[in-house]
C-alpha positions in Angstrom: -10.5 15.9 30.5 -11.4 14.9 26.9 -7.9 13.6 26.3 -7.9 11.6 29.5 -11.4 10.1 28.4 -10.2 9.2 25.2 -7.1 7.6 26.5 -9.4 5.6 29.0 -11.9 4.4 26.3 -8.9 3.3 24.0 -7.3 1.2 26.8 -10.7 -0.5 27.7 -11.2 -1.2 24.0 -8.0 -2.6 23.4 -8.2 -5.0 26.4 -11.5 -5.9 25.2 -9.9 -8.6 22.8 -10.3 -11.8 24.7 -9.5 -14.7 22.1 -8.2 -17.8 23.6 -5.5 -20.3 23.0 -6.9 -21.9 19.6 -6.2 -24.1 16.4 -6.5 -21.9 13.5 -7.9 -23.2 9.9 -7.7 -20.3 7.5 -8.3 -20.2 3.9 -8.1 -17.3 1.5 -8.7 -16.8 -2.3 -8.0 -14.2 -4.9 -9.5 -13.9 -8.4 -8.1 -11.8 -10.9 -9.2 -11.2 -14.7 -7.3 -8.8 -16.9 -7.4 -7.8 -20.5 -4.2 -6.4 -22.2 -4.5 -4.8 -25.9 -1.8 -3.8 -28.1 -3.0 -0.6 -29.9 0.0 -0.1 -32.0 -0.8 0.8 -35.6 -1.4 -2.3 -37.6 -1.3 -4.6 -34.5 -4.4 -6.0 -32.9 -3.0 -8.5 -30.4 -5.1 -9.0 -27.2 -4.0 -11.0 -24.2 -6.6 -12.2 -21.6 -5.4 -13.7 -18.2 -7.4 -15.2 -15.6 -5.7 -16.0 -12.4 -7.1 -18.1 -9.3 -5.2 -18.3 -6.1 -6.2 -20.6 -3.0 -3.9 -20.4 0.3 -4.5 -22.7 3.3 -3.1 -22.3 6.8 -3.2 -24.7 9.6 -1.9 -23.2 12.9 -1.9 -22.6 16.6 -2.8 -19.2 18.3 -1.0 -18.4 21.7 -3.6 -15.9 22.7 -1.4 -14.2 25.6 1.4 -13.5 23.1 -1.1 -12.8 20.2 1.2 -15.2 18.1 0.2 -17.8 15.8 2.5 -20.4 14.3 1.9 -22.9 11.6 2.1 -24.4 8.3 0.7 -23.5 4.9 -0.2 -25.0 1.6 -1.4 -23.3 -1.7 -2.5 -23.5 -5.1 -2.5 -21.0 -8.1 -3.3 -21.3 -11.6 -3.1 -18.9 -14.2 -4.3 -18.8 -17.9 -3.2 -16.5 -20.7 -5.3 -16.3 -23.7 -3.5 -14.8 -26.7 -5.4 -13.7 -29.8 -3.4 -12.2 -32.4 -4.5 -10.0 -35.4 -6.9 -11.4 -37.8 -4.0 -12.1 -40.3 -2.3 -14.5 -37.9 -3.2 -18.2 -37.1 -0.7 -18.2 -33.9 -3.6 -17.9 -31.4 -2.7 -19.8 -28.2 -3.2 -20.5 -24.5 -0.3 -20.5 -21.9 -1.1 -22.0 -18.5 0.9 -21.7 -15.3 0.2 -23.9 -12.3 2.0 -23.5 -9.0 2.1 -25.8 -6.1 3.6 -24.4 -2.7 4.0 -25.2 0.8 6.0 -23.7 3.8 5.5 -22.3 7.4 4.2 -19.0 8.7 4.0 -16.8 11.8 1.1 -14.4 12.4 1.2 -11.5 14.9 -2.1 -10.0 15.9 -2.5 -6.4 16.8 -5.8 -6.0 18.7 -8.1 -2.9 18.5 -11.1 -4.2 20.0 -13.0 -7.7 20.7 -14.0 -7.8 16.8 -11.2 -6.2 15.0 -7.4 -6.6 14.9 -4.6 -5.8 12.3 -2.3 -8.9 11.5 1.2 -9.3 10.2 2.3 -12.6 8.6 5.9 -13.7 8.2 5.4 -16.3 5.3 8.1 -18.7 3.8 7.1 -20.5 0.8 8.8 -23.1 -1.2 6.9 -23.6 -4.6 7.0 -25.4 -7.9 5.6 -24.1 -11.4 4.4 -26.0 -14.3 4.0 -24.4 -17.8 1.9 -25.4 -20.6 1.7 -24.0 -24.1 -1.6 -25.0 -25.9 -1.9 -28.2 -23.6 1.7 -29.3 -24.0 4.3 -28.8 -21.2 7.3 -26.8 -22.2 9.9 -28.7 -20.2 10.5 -25.9 -18.0 11.2 -26.7 -14.1 10.8 -23.7 -12.1 11.4 -23.8 -8.2 11.1 -20.7 -6.0 12.0 -20.1 -2.3 10.3 -16.9 -1.0 10.0 -15.0 2.3 7.2 -12.3 2.5 5.6 -9.9 5.0 2.0 -9.8 4.5 -0.1 -7.0 6.1 -4.0 -7.2 6.7 -6.8 -7.5 9.4 -9.0 -9.9 10.9 -12.9 -9.2 11.7 -14.4 -11.7 14.2 -18.0 -12.7 13.2 -18.2 -14.7 16.3 -15.5 -16.1 18.9 -14.8 -19.0 16.5 -15.4 -17.4 13.0 -13.5 -14.5 11.4 -13.0 -13.0 7.9 -9.4 -12.2 6.9 -8.0 -9.8 4.2 -4.5 -9.4 3.0 -3.9 -6.3 1.3 -0.3 -6.1 0.2 3.0 -8.0 0.5 6.7 -7.2 0.8 9.3 -9.9 0.2 12.3 -11.6 -1.4 12.5 -14.7 -3.6 15.1 -16.9 -5.3 13.8 -18.5 -8.4 15.5 -21.2 -10.4 14.6 -22.2 -13.9 15.8 -25.3 -15.5 14.9 -26.1 -19.0 15.3 -28.9 -21.6 16.0 -26.4 -24.5 17.9 -23.6 -22.9 20.4 -22.8 -20.0 19.6 -23.0 -16.5 19.0 -19.6 -14.9 18.5 -18.0 -11.4 16.6 -14.9 -10.6 16.8 -13.0 -7.2 13.9 -10.6 -6.7 12.8 -8.1 -4.1 8.9 -7.5 -4.3 6.5 -4.9 -3.2 3.2 -6.0 -4.3 -0.1 -3.6 -3.7 -3.2 -3.0 -5.6 -6.6 -4.8 -6.1 -4.9 -7.9 -7.7 -3.0 -8.6 -4.6 -6.2 -8.6 -2.1 -6.8 -12.0 -0.7 -10.1 -12.7 1.3 -10.6 -15.6 3.5 -12.2 -17.1 6.4 -10.7 -18.5 9.5 -11.8 -20.8 12.1 -10.6 -20.7 15.7 -11.1 -24.3 17.3 
């Protein structure tokens, strides 16, 4: 009897999700600060990194299928401040800026009328810019990538929700072109977890 009651309650809860077709505007951010210190004898190098990432999505939700299709645009900035030992005058700043755009598909897996799991298939084409102490190093980096991004959505109201992405799994092809060295291509599989890969955002369903 308890099992039947549990299944009944679960099905009622599952069917309580009642989102309608809607345009979706979704922005999420990630801010990471890290410090790395070399403790080798006679070495006192310290690297401090500050990274800011902003992702924007514009899509359309087909509520009956729990599927959303759309386009995406993003910006990422990372600054490495390198402080060498007191015997060196080579302290410096290295800045990475990434501009990206692409398309995505988001699948919703509703639990109730407030909470749903999500899985995003995300294609991105990006371009990186690198500066050393304010001067471009002449490197042209372009990347094509495809990622699966799990997470969840919590609806604050019928039209506003919090979104959290908790990890990512994907594949990327990076082509580096440089004025001072040979061009290179790097193919990579990625499995990214941890606090540095958590993105928190807000979504509007209009």
